[in-house]
C-alpha positions in Angstrom: 65.4 71.2 153.6 62.8 73.0 151.4 60.0 71.5 153.5 61.8 72.2 156.7 62.6 75.9 156.0 60.0 76.8 153.4 56.8 75.0 154.3 57.0 74.9 158.0 58.1 71.3 158.6 60.2 72.5 161.5 56.9 73.0 163.5 55.4 69.6 162.7 57.2 68.2 165.8 54.2 69.5 167.9 52.1 66.6 166.5 54.4 64.1 168.3 54.8 66.0 171.5 57.8 68.1 170.5 56.5 71.7 170.0 59.0 74.5 169.2 60.7 76.0 172.3 60.8 79.7 172.7 64.4 80.9 172.3 65.7 77.4 171.5 67.9 78.7 168.7 69.8 81.0 171.2 70.6 78.4 173.9 74.3 78.8 174.8 74.9 75.5 176.6 75.1 71.8 175.7 71.3 71.7 176.1 71.2 73.2 172.6 71.5 69.7 171.2 68.4 68.3 172.9 65.9 71.1 172.7 62.6 70.0 171.1 63.6 71.7 167.9 66.8 69.8 167.5 65.3 66.4 168.5 62.5 66.9 166.0 65.2 67.8 163.3 67.0 64.5 164.0 63.8 62.5 163.7 62.7 64.4 160.6 66.1 63.8 158.9 66.0 60.1 159.6 62.5 59.8 158.1 63.5 61.7 155.0 66.7 59.7 154.6 64.8 56.4 155.1 62.3 57.4 152.4 65.0 58.5 150.0 66.9 55.2 150.6 63.9 53.0 150.1 63.0 54.7 146.9 66.5 54.2 145.3 66.9 50.7 146.7 63.7 49.8 144.8 64.3 51.8 141.6 68.0 51.3 141.1 69.5 48.5 143.3 73.2 47.9 143.0 76.1 46.4 144.9 77.3 49.7 146.4 73.9 51.1 147.5 74.5 50.9 151.2 77.7 53.0 150.9 76.6 55.3 148.1 73.1 56.2 149.5 73.1 55.4 153.2 76.7 56.4 153.6 76.1 59.7 151.8 73.1 60.4 154.0 75.2 59.9 157.1 77.9 62.2 155.9 75.4 64.9 155.0 73.9 64.6 158.5 77.4 65.0 160.0 77.9 68.2 158.0 74.6 69.5 159.4 75.6 68.6 162.9 78.9 70.5 162.5 76.9 73.6 161.5 74.7 73.2 164.6 77.9 73.1 166.7 78.9 76.4 165.1 75.6 77.9 166.0 75.9 76.7 169.6 79.4 78.2 169.9 78.1 81.5 168.4 75.4 81.6 171.0 78.0 81.0 173.7 80.2 83.8 172.6 77.7 86.6 173.3 77.0 86.1 177.0 80.5 84.8 177.8 82.3 87.8 176.3 79.7 90.1 177.9 80.7 88.5 181.3 84.4 89.2 180.5 83.5 92.8 179.6 81.6 93.1 182.9 84.6 91.6 184.9 87.0 94.1 183.3 84.9 97.2 183.7 82.8 96.6 186.8 85.1 94.2 188.7 82.2 92.6 190.5 81.9 89.3 188.7 82.9 86.1 190.6 85.6 84.1 188.8 83.4 81.0 189.2 81.0 82.3 186.6 83.8 82.6 184.0 84.9 79.1 184.8 81.4 77.8 184.3 81.2 79.6 181.0 84.4 77.9 179.9 82.9 74.6 180.9 79.9 75.2 178.6 82.4 75.7 175.8 84.4 72.6 176.7 81.2 70.3 176.8 80.1 71.5 173.3 83.6 71.1 171.9 84.1 67.6 173.4 80.9 66.3 171.9 81.9 67.8 168.6 85.4 66.1 168.8 83.9 62.7 169.6 81.5 62.9 166.7 83.9 64.3 164.1 86.5 61.6 164.8 83.9 58.9 164.2 82.8 60.6 161.0 86.3 61.0 159.7 86.9 57.3 160.3 83.7 56.4 158.4 84.5 58.8 155.6 87.9 57.2 155.0 86.1 53.8 154.5 83.5 55.5 152.3 86.1 57.0 150.0 88.0 53.7 149.7 84.7 51.9 148.7 84.1 54.6 146.0 87.7 54.1 144.7 87.2 50.3 144.7 84.0 50.6 142.7 85.7 52.8 140.1 88.8 50.6 140.0 86.8 47.4 139.5 85.0 49.0 136.6 88.2 50.1 134.9 89.9 46.8 135.5 87.1 44.9 133.9 87.7 47.0 130.8 91.5 47.2 131.0 92.0 45.6 127.6 90.3 48.6 125.9 91.8 51.2 128.2 95.5 50.2 128.4 96.5 52.3 125.3 95.3 55.6 126.8 98.2 57.8 127.9 98.9 57.3 131.6 96.3 54.5 131.9 98.0 53.0 134.9 98.2 56.3 136.7 94.5 57.0 135.9 93.4 53.7 137.4 95.8 53.7 140.4 95.9 57.3 141.4 93.1 59.3 139.7 90.3 57.1 141.0 91.5 57.8 144.6 92.0 61.5 144.0 88.7 61.8 142.2 86.7 60.2 145.0 88.4 62.3 147.7 88.1 65.6 145.8 84.5 65.1 145.0 83.7 64.3 148.6 85.6 67.3 149.8 83.9 69.7 147.4 80.5 68.2 147.9 80.6 68.3 151.7 82.0 71.9 151.5 79.1 72.9 149.3 76.5 71.3 151.6 78.2 72.9 154.6 78.1 76.3 152.9 74.4 76.0 152.1 73.4 74.7 155.6 75.6 77.4 157.2 73.8 80.1 155.2 70.4 78.7 156.2 71.5 78.5 159.9 73.4 81.8 160.2 71.5 84.2 157.9 68.6 84.7 160.4 71.2 85.2 163.1 73.1 87.8 161.0 69.8 89.6 160.3 68.9 89.7 164.0 72.4 90.9 165.0 72.4 93.5 162.2 69.7 95.4 164.1 72.5 96.6 166.3 74.6 97.9 163.4 73.8 101.6 162.6 75.3 102.0 159.1 78.1 100.8 156.8 81.2 102.9 155.9 80.8 104.8 152.6 77.4 103.2 151.8 75.7 104.5 154.9 72.4 103.1 156.3 70.9 100.2 154.3 68.5 97.4 155.1 70.1 94.3 156.5 73.6 95.9 156.5 75.6 92.8 157.6 73.9 90.6 154.9 74.6 93.2 152.2 78.2 93.5 153.3 78.8 89.7 153.4 77.3 89.2 149.9 79.1 92.1 148.3 82.5 91.2 149.8 82.1 87.5 148.9 81.1 88.2 145.3 84.1 90.6 144.9 86.5 87.9 146.1 84.9 85.1 144.0 85.1 87.1 140.8 88.7 88.2 141.6 90.0 84.7 142.1 88.1 83.1 139.3 89.6 85.7 136.9 93.1 85.3 138.4 93.0 81.5 138.2 91.3 81.0 134.9 94.4 79.4 133.3 95.2 76.9 136.1 92.9 74.0 135.2 94.4 73.5 131.8 97.9 73.7 133.2 97.2 71.2 135.9 95.8 68.8 133.3 98.8 69.3 131.0 101.1 68.8 134.0 99.8 65.3 134.7 100.1 64.4 131.0 103.8 65.4 130.7 104.6 63.8 134.0 102.9 60.6 132.9 104.8 60.5 129.6 108.1 61.0 131.4 107.3 58.3 134.0 106.1 55.9 131.3 109.4 56.1 129.4 111.4 55.5 132.6 109.2 52.4 133.2 109.9 51.1 129.7 113.6 51.7 130.3 113.6 49.2 133.2 113.0 46.3 130.8 114.2 47.6 127.4 117.8 48.9 127.0 116.9 50.8 123.9 114.2 52.9 125.8 114.7 55.7 128.2 117.8 57.0 126.5 119.2 60.4 127.5 118.0 62.4 124.5 114.5 61.1 124.9 114.4 61.5 128.6 115.8 65.1 128.5 113.2 66.0 125.9 110.4 64.6 128.1 111.8 66.2 131.2 112.1 69.5 129.4 108.4 69.3 128.7 107.8 68.8 132.5 110.1 71.8 133.2 108.3 74.1 130.8 104.9 73.2 132.2 105.9 73.6 135.8 107.5 77.0 135.1 104.3 78.2 133.4 102.3 76.9 136.3 104.6 78.7 138.8 104.1 82.0 136.9 100.4 81.8 136.7 100.2 80.7 140.4 102.3 83.7 141.3 99.7 86.4 140.3 96.9 84.1 141.5 98.5 83.9 144.9 99.0 87.7 145.0 95.2 88.1 144.5 94.3 85.3 146.9 96.5 86.4 149.8 95.7 90.1 149.5 92.0 89.2 149.6 92.4 86.8 152.5 94.4 89.4 154.5 91.8 92.1 153.8 89.2 89.6 154.9 90.7 89.4 158.4 89.9 93.1 159.1 86.8 93.5 156.9 84.4 92.8 159.8 86.0 95.4 162.0 86.0 97.9 159.1 82.3 97.7 158.5 81.5 97.9 162.2 83.6 101.1 162.9 80.5 103.4 162.6 78.6 101.2 165.1 81.6 101.2 167.5 81.8 105.0 167.2 78.1 105.2 168.0 78.4 103.0 171.1 75.9 100.5 169.7 77.9 97.3 170.3 79.1 95.5 173.4 82.1 93.1 173.4 79.7 90.1 173.4 77.7 91.4 170.5 80.9 92.1 168.5 82.1 88.5 169.0 78.7 87.1 167.9 78.6 89.4 164.9 82.2 88.6 163.9 81.5 84.9 164.2 78.2 84.9 162.3 79.5 87.3 159.6 82.5 85.0 159.1 80.3 82.0 158.8 78.0 83.7 156.2 80.8 85.3 154.2 82.8 82.0 154.1 79.7 80.3 152.8 79.4 82.8 150.0 83.1 82.5 149.4 82.8 78.8 148.5 84.5 79.2 145.2 87.2 81.3 146.8 88.0 78.7 149.4 87.6 75.8 147.0 89.2 77.1 143.8 92.4 75.2 144.1 90.5 72.0 144.7 88.1 72.7 141.8 91.2 73.2 139.6 92.6 69.9 140.6 89.2 68.2 140.1 88.9 69.6 136.6 92.2 68.2 135.6 91.4 64.7 137.1 88.0 64.8 135.3 89.7 65.5 132.0 91.9 62.5 132.3 89.1 60.1 133.4 86.9 61.4 130.6 89.2 59.7 128.1 88.4 56.3 129.8 84.7 57.0 129.5 85.1 58.1 125.9 86.8 54.8 125.0 84.1 52.7 126.6 81.2 54.7 125.2 82.6 55.2 121.8 82.8 59.0 122.1 85.5 61.0 120.6 88.7 61.2 122.7 89.9 64.5 124.1 92.4 66.3 121.8 95.4 65.5 124.1 94.8 61.8 124.0 94.3 61.8 120.2 97.7 63.5 119.9 99.3 60.9 122.2 97.8 57.9 120.2 99.1 59.4 117.0 102.5 59.8 118.5 102.8 56.1 119.4 101.4 54.6 116.2 104.8 54.2 114.4 106.3 52.3 117.3 103.4 49.9 117.5 
């Protein structure tokens, strides 16, 4: 990507008969996906992925390399493709909604042109659906192979891991959740970066039609300034509001595992899982859930207030331009779409915070496994658990 966007690799297609096309980035039909620029991008990506794969196959061969390296390259490509679909749909919005505006105000537009406009949308959408279904199917298998690799590793070392609190849950459940959560966060991060790369120039170009921002007035690149400022505000707001959630999520899994483990022991041992012990363990579950509910309450207040304000923020910053008559309906639709894409990219932490919290709690639990196998010091929570079971063993 650095070569493509920073050192002009996007223009190297001319050497193989694929010179850049004038206005290719603004094509509003299905042809967007086979302009010279896009075809060269596909070829370029395949070459880079092949070189990367060959290097790691040679330097660090292992059993899962086809899934971990080639599979990852395919998923990253699919993320880039979904961003290209968003660009194509953004290009479509401008001329189509200008046609609607003309049909409403001038009443001289044949209905057939609107139907053809909708057909362009349908073709782009249908191609996207066909590809995304295939990618989701592949990703499901990719995640299961990742889980299988982790599970095999832990099972081979089960004798050293079985005394860790909630060991069975960590092998059976946390491996699956870890793989899926990492994949979700990673693809979201890549999507955010590629969306910024694709839509930032579009937002800068569309910003030429925006006269000024409310309160601030006229500034260079007003839409970019507004997107960055609004996203930073939301990110800081939700990080501060949700700072306590990772620890509570981790502790929640610990108390749930202790309660579940006592119940399992009670299935085979009549002296285990007696009411006093069970009520004490369940009371620990109750206390942690109630703390989690309380902290999530004010976190959700901050999150939902911000998200509701986000729904009207684009209109708010465009009011001076509306008043000056600088925007058409088509331009507004394009600006709203591009602004939403860029601000959502900058709002990666806002959109992913709950998933990040879950991942942190999973990582804390799996870290105990790694500590046992590498000889590092166990997390404090696991040290306390092992001390608590020493008398009975």
